[in-house]
C-alpha positions as CSV (number, residue, x, y, z in Angstrom):
1,M,23.8,1.9,-47.1
2,T,20.5,1.6,-45.4
3,L,21.9,3.3,-42.3
4,F,22.9,6.3,-43.9
5,A,19.7,6.9,-45.7
6,C,18.1,6.5,-42.1
7,I,20.9,9.1,-40.6
8,L,20.3,11.5,-43.7
9,L,16.3,11.1,-43.3
10,T,16.7,11.8,-39.4
11,A,18.4,14.6,-40.6
12,G,16.2,15.9,-43.2
13,A,13.4,16.1,-40.7
14,L,15.2,17.3,-37.6
15,V,16.3,20.7,-40.0
16,Y,12.8,21.1,-41.2
17,M,11.0,21.1,-38.0
18,F,13.6,23.1,-36.1
19,Y,15.1,25.4,-38.6
20,P,13.5,28.9,-37.7
21,E,11.1,30.5,-40.1
22,R,12.0,33.9,-41.7
23,H,9.1,35.1,-42.7
24,V,7.0,34.8,-39.7
25,A,3.4,35.5,-40.3
26,V,2.1,39.2,-38.0
27,Q,-0.7,39.0,-36.9
28,R,-2.9,41.7,-36.1
29,Q,-3.2,43.0,-32.6
30,K,-6.6,42.6,-30.6
31,T,-8.9,45.1,-29.4
32,R,-9.8,45.5,-25.9
33,L,-13.1,44.8,-26.9
34,E,-12.9,42.1,-29.2
35,Y,-10.4,40.7,-26.1
36,L,-13.3,40.7,-24.1
37,R,-15.6,39.6,-26.3
38,E,-13.7,35.9,-26.4
39,L,-13.1,36.1,-22.6
40,Q,-16.7,36.1,-22.9
41,A,-17.8,33.3,-25.1
42,T,-15.3,31.5,-23.1
43,L,-16.7,31.9,-19.7
44,Y,-20.7,31.0,-21.7
45,E,-19.0,28.1,-22.9
46,N,-17.6,27.1,-19.3
47,L,-20.9,27.7,-17.4
48,R,-22.7,25.8,-20.1
49,D,-19.9,22.7,-19.4
50,L,-20.3,23.5,-15.6
51,N,-24.2,22.7,-16.0
52,F,-23.3,19.9,-17.9
53,E,-21.5,18.1,-15.5
54,N,-23.6,19.1,-12.6
55,R,-26.3,17.4,-14.3
56,A,-24.1,14.2,-14.8
57,G,-23.6,14.1,-10.8
58,K,-20.0,15.1,-11.1
59,Y,-20.1,17.8,-8.6
60,S,-21.7,18.6,-5.5
61,E,-24.2,21.0,-4.9
62,E,-21.7,23.6,-2.9
63,D,-18.9,22.9,-5.4
64,Y,-21.6,23.4,-7.9
65,A,-22.8,26.4,-6.5
66,A,-19.2,27.9,-5.8
67,Q,-17.9,27.7,-9.4
68,R,-20.9,29.1,-11.1
69,A,-21.1,32.1,-8.6
70,Q,-17.3,32.4,-9.6
71,L,-18.2,32.0,-13.2
72,E,-20.8,34.2,-13.0
73,N,-19.3,37.0,-11.2
74,E,-16.3,36.8,-13.6
75,A,-18.8,37.1,-16.8
76,A,-20.5,40.2,-14.9
77,V,-16.8,42.3,-14.6
78,V,-16.7,41.2,-18.3
79,L,-19.9,42.5,-19.1
80,A,-19.7,45.9,-17.2
81,E,-16.0,46.5,-19.4
82,I,-17.8,46.2,-22.7
83,D,-21.2,48.2,-22.2
84,L,-18.3,51.0,-20.8
85,I,-15.9,50.8,-23.9
86,E,-19.3,50.5,-26.4
87,S,-20.6,53.5,-24.3
88,T,-17.5,55.3,-24.5
89,S,-16.9,54.9,-28.3
90,R,-20.4,55.8,-29.0
91,T,-19.9,59.3,-27.4
92,Q,-17.1,59.8,-29.0
93,R,-18.8,59.0,-32.1
94,G,-21.5,61.5,-31.2
95,Q,-18.8,64.5,-30.6
96,A,-16.8,64.0,-33.5
């Protein structure tokens, strides 16, 4: 009887975990600007973490400088694209 209860409980748990859901929530598609803002926040957070870990002595000066330069370059590219999208949308709204 105990074995049957264990098998039934295991089967029920497996069905609950792996049964495909019929009503999957539909997510709203992000705009390019929203994606870039999230990427910008992530890059800034990575820079803060890098600075913290450098102060903790986890990186040599060369590694720190290389990683910082890479993150700053990525952030600059993202900021440039954000500015381009925002200026384009401002001019389109001004013409409308």
